[in-house]
C-alpha positions, 0 to 999 in steps of 0.5 A: 092581379093576373089577367091571363086568358083561359080557354077550354077544349072538349072532345065528343064522339061523333057516332056517324063519322066514328071520330072524336071532334073538338068543341072549344073557344080557341079560334081555329081549333078543329080536331077530328081523331079516331082515338082520344089519345090521338086527339089529345096529342093533336090538341097539345101540338096546336093550342099554344100556336092558335092562342098566340095567332088568334087571341093575343094581339101584338101590342099585348106583348109590349104592354102586359107582363109575360105571366099575364100572357100565359094562358090556361087550357082546360081539357075535358076528356069524354065520359068513360062509361067503363070506369064511370069517371070524367077526367079533366086536365089543366094545361 
């Protein structure tokens, strides 16, 4: 049975700062971006390295199967008022 890690990332709009900010259980992930596309680009660039650096221990590389080390990141885009939808993506 696989025991890979699952993390979440959510973008929320900060009215005062006028940026999207991240909410996540990935240690060290702090994003502020003017657009949701910029947010998503930064997120995709950072999550893999942060998961390896902060959530996978050295011994895991020798004691666990490689497929068990692969992580799932559930990415939740903010609610789209215009289209009345909520988009969610699994990476």
